[in-house]
C-alpha positions in Angstrom: 141.9 -170.0 -76.7 143.4 -167.6 -79.2 142.3 -163.8 -78.9 142.1 -161.6 -82.0 144.8 -158.8 -81.4 145.0 -157.2 -85.0 144.0 -157.3 -88.7 146.4 -156.7 -91.7 146.9 -157.1 -95.4 143.6 -157.0 -97.2 143.7 -158.4 -100.7 141.0 -158.7 -103.4 141.0 -160.2 -106.8 138.2 -160.1 -109.5 136.3 -163.4 -110.3 137.3 -164.3 -114.0 135.5 -167.6 -114.2 133.2 -169.6 -112.1 131.1 -172.8 -113.2 129.1 -174.5 -110.3 130.6 -177.7 -109.8 134.1 -176.9 -110.8 136.9 -174.5 -109.9 136.7 -170.6 -109.5 139.5 -168.5 -111.0 140.5 -164.9 -110.5 141.9 -162.3 -112.7 145.5 -161.7 -112.1 147.0 -159.8 -110.6 144.9 -159.1 -107.5 145.8 -156.3 -105.2 146.7 -155.4 -101.7 144.5 -152.3 -102.0 144.6 -150.6 -98.6 145.6 -151.2 -94.9 143.0 -152.8 -92.9 141.2 -151.2 -90.1 138.5 -153.5 -89.1 136.2 -156.4 -90.4 133.0 -157.6 -88.9 131.9 -161.1 -90.4 128.3 -162.2 -89.7 127.1 -165.7 -90.9 123.6 -166.1 -92.2 122.4 -169.6 -90.9 119.5 -171.7 -91.6 116.9 -172.1 -88.7 115.2 -175.3 -89.5 113.5 -177.5 -86.8 112.0 -180.8 -87.4 109.5 -182.1 -85.1 107.9 -185.5 -84.7 105.9 -187.2 -81.8 105.9 -183.8 -80.1 109.7 -183.5 -80.0 112.4 -181.9 -81.8 113.9 -184.8 -84.0 116.5 -182.8 -86.0 117.7 -179.1 -86.7 119.6 -177.3 -89.6 121.9 -174.5 -88.7 123.8 -174.7 -92.1 125.4 -171.5 -93.4 123.4 -169.8 -96.2 125.7 -166.8 -96.8 127.4 -164.1 -94.9 128.2 -160.4 -94.8 131.3 -158.5 -94.1 131.5 -154.9 -92.9 135.0 -154.0 -93.9 136.7 -150.7 -93.0 140.1 -150.1 -95.1 142.5 -147.3 -94.3 141.0 -145.6 -97.5 140.1 -146.3 -101.0 141.9 -145.0 -104.0 140.5 -144.9 -107.6 142.0 -148.2 -108.6 140.7 -149.9 -105.3 137.1 -148.5 -106.0 137.1 -149.7 -109.5 138.3 -153.3 -108.3 135.9 -153.5 -105.5 132.9 -151.4 -106.5 133.3 -151.8 -110.4 133.6 -148.1 -111.0 134.6 -147.6 -114.8 137.5 -145.7 -115.9 137.8 -143.7 -119.3 140.5 -141.2 -119.7 141.5 -141.2 -116.3 137.9 -140.5 -115.1 136.1 -142.8 -112.9 132.4 -143.3 -113.4 129.8 -144.7 -110.7 127.1 -146.4 -112.9 124.0 -148.5 -112.2 125.8 -151.7 -112.9 126.2 -154.3 -110.1 129.7 -154.4 -108.5 131.9 -157.2 -109.6 132.2 -160.6 -107.9 135.7 -160.6 -105.8 137.7 -162.9 -103.9 138.6 -161.3 -100.7 141.0 -162.1 -97.8 142.7 -160.8 -94.9 145.2 -161.7 -92.1 144.0 -161.9 -88.4 146.9 -161.7 -85.8 145.9 -164.1 -82.9 147.4 -164.2 -79.5 147.7 -167.2 -77.1 149.6 -167.0 -73.7 151.8 -164.3 -75.3 152.5 -166.2 -78.7 151.2 -164.3 -81.7 150.1 -166.5 -84.7 148.5 -165.2 -87.9 145.3 -166.6 -89.5 145.0 -165.9 -93.3 141.2 -165.9 -94.5 140.1 -166.1 -98.1 136.5 -165.7 -99.0 135.7 -167.2 -102.4 132.8 -164.9 -103.9 131.3 -161.7 -102.6 130.1 -158.3 -103.9 131.2 -155.1 -102.1 129.2 -151.9 -101.8 129.2 -148.5 -100.1 125.9 -147.4 -98.7 127.1 -143.9 -97.4 130.3 -141.7 -97.3 130.7 -138.6 -95.2 132.9 -135.7 -96.0 133.3 -132.8 -93.6 135.4 -129.8 -93.3 138.6 -130.1 -91.1 138.0 -128.7 -87.6 140.1 -127.9 -84.5 140.8 -131.8 -84.0 140.9 -134.2 -87.1 138.4 -136.8 -87.5 139.4 -139.5 -89.6 136.7 -140.7 -92.0 136.8 -143.7 -94.4 134.3 -145.7 -96.1 132.9 -148.9 -94.8 132.3 -151.6 -97.4 129.4 -153.8 -97.1 130.1 -157.3 -98.7 127.5 -159.8 -99.3 129.1 -163.2 -99.9 127.7 -166.3 -101.5 128.7 -169.9 -101.6 130.6 -171.8 -104.3 130.0 -175.3 -105.4 133.6 -176.3 -106.2 133.3 -180.3 -106.5 129.8 -181.0 -107.7 128.9 -182.7 -104.4 126.2 -180.0 -103.7 128.1 -178.7 -100.7 128.6 -175.0 -100.9 132.1 -173.6 -100.0 132.3 -170.0 -98.5 135.9 -169.2 -97.4 139.1 -171.1 -96.4 141.4 -170.0 -93.5 144.9 -171.3 -92.4 146.9 -170.5 -89.5 150.8 -169.5 -89.8 153.7 -168.9 -87.3 154.7 -165.7 -89.0 153.1 -162.9 -91.0 155.1 -163.5 -94.3 153.8 -166.9 -94.7 150.0 -165.7 -94.2 150.8 -162.9 -96.8 152.3 -165.3 -99.2 149.2 -167.7 -98.9 146.9 -164.8 -99.6 149.1 -163.5 -102.4 148.8 -167.2 -104.1 145.0 -166.9 -103.7 144.7 -163.5 -105.2 147.1 -164.0 -107.9 149.6 -161.3 -106.4 153.3 -161.7 -107.5 
């Protein structure tokens, strides 16, 4: 069993085109927009039970969607525009009522098994991020580090016309450089 011992290298790219039943593409270049602090992934699953003759005949626990609570080391103006859809004009950023853009999002999980560290690169095809609250306080005797938590709501994409939705991909690597390269390719980072 591999245990998670770290998180690194968050990347994102805005969805450029998506037509159900075919491929999804992203605007290039994407961005490695901050350092990763934490992510909590929750899968939303169907809970269907089919009964006949007073017994359960079948169940459905298929994935319907997911949420990610992602905590970056902070967000600069460009990252807020990429992930939250803030608009820029004359170097001023504006928060509007428009929905956040759909983005592809990924990160690397450092995993350890019997002292050997490997790296899992995760890429989520399509989600929207939002920030529900942000806190700003005065600096007191001891510094309290505050960063926003991004709430991402993900949806499945139909990439091949079979009707099966795809939510994410992940791949394991022996070294961090290869995991980063995989995500750079997904996000169009050169």
